[in-house]
N, C-alpha and C positions, 0 to 999 in steps of 0.2 A: 800687157795684160795676159793674153794667151788662153785663159779659160773661157769656154763658152758659157753664156748666161742663159737663164730660162727664157722661154718664149715671151711670157708676160713681161718680164723685166725689160727685154729689148723693145717691145711695143710701148711700154710706159716711158722708156728712155727717149724714144724718138717722137713721142706725141708733142704737138698735134699733127705732125706729118703722118700720112697714112699711105704708104706705097701699095701698089697692086700686088707686089710679091716681095717677100723678105726671106732671104736664104741665110742659113748659118753655114759659113764656109769652113768652120773649125778654127782653132787657135785664136779665138776671140775676134774673128773678122766676119762681117756681115755684108750682104749685098742687097740693097733696096732697089726695086725696079718699078717703073711706071710705064704703061703702054699708052699709045696714042689715043686720044689727045692727052698729052702730058700736062698735068696741073702744075704749072711753074711755081705758083705760090706755095704748094706743098713741098716742092723740091727746095725752094728758098728757105723754108722753115727748117728743113733738115740741115742745110748747109750752114745756117746761122746757129745751130744748136751747139752750145759750148760744152755739152756733155759727151760729144762724140769727136773722134779724130778722123778726118778724111784721109784716105790713102791715095786716091786719084781724084782728079777733077771729074765732074759728071761726064758720062760718055754714053754713046749709043751702042748697046750690045749687038753682036752679030746675029744673035737669035731673036732680036726684037727690033725690026726696022722701025725707025721713027720714034722708038721708045727712048727711055733714059735710065741709066743706072748710076748708083753711088756706092762705092766701096768704102766701108768705115769700120771702126772699132770703138770701144768705150774709151773716153779720153783719159781716165785715170782710175786706179784701183779704188780710191776713196768713193768715187761716184758709184762704181759697181757694188762696193760693199754696202753703201747706204741703200741702194735699190734692193739688194739681195735680202736685206732685213725684212722687207715687206712682201717678198715674193719667194715661193719655193724654188730653189735652184737645184737642178739635178744635172749631173754630168751628161754630156751628149757629145761623143767623139765622132759621130757620123754626120755626113752632109744631110741636112734636113731642111725642108721648106717649112717656114713658120706660117701658121694659118692667119688669114686676114680677119681681124675683128671688125664687126660691123659697128659703125658709129651712127649717130643720129642724123647725119647729113645726107 
């Protein structure tokens, strides 16, 4: 894939999972992080999401003791293209933190 997608597109793509932090690493890769206590049902939702491709098994980041991180990208360009139709996608070649959207829970 390679191209970074808009913030809203990525949040929509991984829903209903809601990590505490979501980073755009560039080149179409994203890092979702949860800090303790880690909601394992949320992590499982992300792992079972067929619209994403996992690059590593979930791991505990050095900067987040007892937390959990998942490195992923969009599974295919068709998924990204479909999502991009509904969301404004602007190029973003810099590392950026994606804001956490509030949910009703």
